C-alpha positions in Angstrom: 30.2 19.0 24.5 27.2 18.5 26.8 23.8 17.5 25.3 20.9 19.3 26.9 17.6 17.5 27.9 15.7 19.0 25.0 18.2 17.8 22.4 18.2 14.3 24.0 14.4 14.1 23.6 14.9 14.9 19.9 17.9 12.7 19.2 16.8 9.6 21.1 14.1 8.5 18.6 16.5 9.1 15.7 19.3 7.0 17.4 16.8 4.3 18.2 15.6 4.2 14.6 19.1 3.7 13.3 19.6 0.5 15.3 17.7 -1.8 12.9 16.0 -2.1 9.5 12.5 -1.2 10.8 11.4 1.9 12.5 9.3 1.0 15.6 7.8 3.5 17.9 4.8 1.8 19.4 2.1 3.8 17.7 -1.5 2.8 18.1 -2.6 -0.6 16.8 -5.1 -0.2 13.9 -6.8 -3.3 12.7 -4.3 -5.4 14.8 -1.3 -3.7 13.0 1.1 -1.6 15.0 1.7 1.7 13.3 4.1 4.6 13.8 2.1 7.6 14.9 4.5 10.0 13.2 3.6 11.2 9.7 5.5 9.4 6.9 7.0 12.8 5.7 8.5 13.3 9.2 10.0 9.8 9.2 11.6 10.3 5.7 12.9 13.7 6.6 14.3 12.8 10.1 16.2 9.8 8.7 17.4 11.8 5.7 16.1 9.2 3.2 15.6 9.8 -0.5 11.8 10.1 -1.0 12.2 9.0 -4.7 13.1 5.5 -3.4 9.7 4.9 -1.7 8.2 1.6 -2.5 5.2 -0.3 -1.3 4.6 -4.0 -0.3 1.2 -5.4 0.3 0.8 -8.7 2.1 -2.7 -9.9 1.3 -2.8 -12.6 4.0 -2.0 -10.1 6.8 -3.8 -7.1 5.2 -0.6 -5.1 5.6 0.4 -2.1 3.5 4.1 -1.6 4.1 6.1 1.5 3.1 9.8 1.1 2.4 12.4 3.7 1.6 15.4 2.0 0.1 15.6 -1.1 2.4 14.1 0.5 5.5 10.6 -0.4 6.6 9.2 3.0 7.7 5.5 2.4 8.3 2.7 -0.1 8.1 -0.9 0.6 7.4 -3.9 -1.7 7.6 -5.6 -2.3 4.3 -8.5 -4.3 2.8 -8.8 -6.0 -0.5 -11.2 -7.3 -3.1 -14.2 -9.3 -1.8 -12.5 -12.5 -2.9 -9.1 -11.9 -1.3 -7.5 -15.4 -1.9 -5.5 -15.9 -5.0 -4.4 -13.8 -8.0 -6.8 -11.9 -10.1 -7.9 -14.1 -13.1 -10.4 -11.8 -15.0 -12.6 -8.8 -14.7 -15.4 -9.3 -12.2 -13.8 -12.0 -10.1 -13.4 -9.4 -7.2 -9.8 -10.4 -6.6 -6.8 -8.2 -6.0 -4.0 -8.9 -8.5 -0.6 -10.2 -7.3 2.8 -9.3 -8.7 5.0 -6.3 -9.1 3.5 -3.1 -10.5 4.1 0.6 -11.0 1.5 3.4 -11.1 -0.2 5.0 -14.1 -1.5 8.2 -12.5 -3.1 9.6 -9.3 -6.0 12.0 -8.7 -8.4 13.3 -6.1 -11.6 11.3 -6.3 -15.2 12.4 -5.5 -16.2 9.2 -3.8 -13.0 7.5 -2.8 -11.0 10.5 -1.5 -8.0 9.8 -3.7 -7.4 7.2 -6.4 -3.9 5.9 -7.3 -4.2 3.9 -10.6 -2.1 0.7 -10.4 -0.4 -0.4 -13.7 -2.6 -3.4 -14.0 -2.7 -5.2 -16.4 1.0 -5.1 -17.1 3.1 -7.4 -19.3 3.3 -10.1 -16.5 -0.5 -9.9 -15.9 -1.2 -10.5 -19.6 1.2 -13.4 -19.7 -0.6 -15.1 -16.7 -4.0 -14.3 -18.2 -3.1 -15.8 -21.6 -1.6 -18.9 -20.0 -4.6 -19.5 -17.8 -6.9 -18.9 -20.7 -5.0 -21.5 -22.8 -5.4 -24.0 -19.8 -9.1 -23.4 -19.7 -9.0 -21.8 -16.3 -10.7 -18.6 -17.6 -14.2 -18.8 -19.0 -14.6 -17.8 -22.6 -15.6 -14.2 -23.2 -13.9 -13.0 -20.0 -11.6 -9.9 -20.1 -8.5 -9.4 -18.0 -10.0 -6.3 -16.4 -8.4 -3.1 -15.2 -9.0 0.1 -13.2 -7.3 -1.4 -10.2 -6.0 1.2 -7.7 -5.3 2.2 -4.2 -8.0 4.4 -2.8 -9.6 5.7 0.4 -13.2 5.7 1.6 -16.1 8.1 1.7 -15.7 10.7 4.5 -16.3 9.2 8.0 -16.1 5.6 6.8 -12.6 4.7 8.0 -14.2 1.8 9.9 -14.6 0.1 6.5 -10.8 -0.4 6.8 -10.3 -0.8 10.6 -12.9 -3.6 10.8 -10.8 -5.7 8.4 -13.6 -6.9 6.1 -12.7 -7.0 2.4 -15.2 -5.2 0.2 -13.6 -3.7 -2.9 -13.9 -5.0 -6.5 -10.2 -5.7 -6.5 -8.6 -2.5 -5.3 -6.6 -1.9 -2.2 -8.3 0.4 0.2 -6.7 2.4 3.0 -8.0 4.9 5.6 -8.1 8.4 4.1 -5.3 9.8 6.3 -3.1 6.9 5.2 -3.8 7.5 1.5 -2.9 11.2 2.1 0.5 10.2 3.6 1.6 8.0 0.7 0.0 10.2 -2.1 2.9 12.7 -2.4 5.4 9.9 -2.9 3.7 8.2 -5.8 5.7 8.9 -9.0 3.8 7.5 -12.0 5.8 4.9 -14.0 8.5 4.8 -11.3 7.2 4.0 -7.8 7.0 0.2 -7.3 4.2 -1.8 -5.7 4.6 -5.5 -4.8 1.5 -7.4 -3.9 2.0 -10.9 -2.5 -0.4 -13.6 -1.3 
């Protein structure tokens, strides 16, 4: 069977994608991070991956928000963090982004931040760390563990708040609105996993 030129154009990216664990297609660099220009939904569909297995990995030191389906890295987005990006969150008001493995409580459209995806912080591991640090005297008395941590976008027209790479949230993870829109359909409360590492 002969393969016509138009079919080659369609199949070549798919065959290339199957050669390794990561999908690389030389999309534009945003905030120093190379991204695939194709929508996340297109990548998932073209590789016939199960969208229920989407998971996220945030590397705080690199300001990378990685999207995995099963063990395949599909896409990387630039992100920014809390104003104090170094170290785990200790208590409410420290302006740090928590570290650990989480799920999500809920998601909704937000008047100011485009969309808000509520991270399951504090979870059992967060409480264990908080109580241990408090017992060691590392947390001032009267401080609470905090909450209301999420993934969200920015006000319309303010994507440069992400692309300039300056951390400004109170502990949340912020993405460009178009990137939040791409991941939003794949968030399943109490199921989708998010890992945040130093």
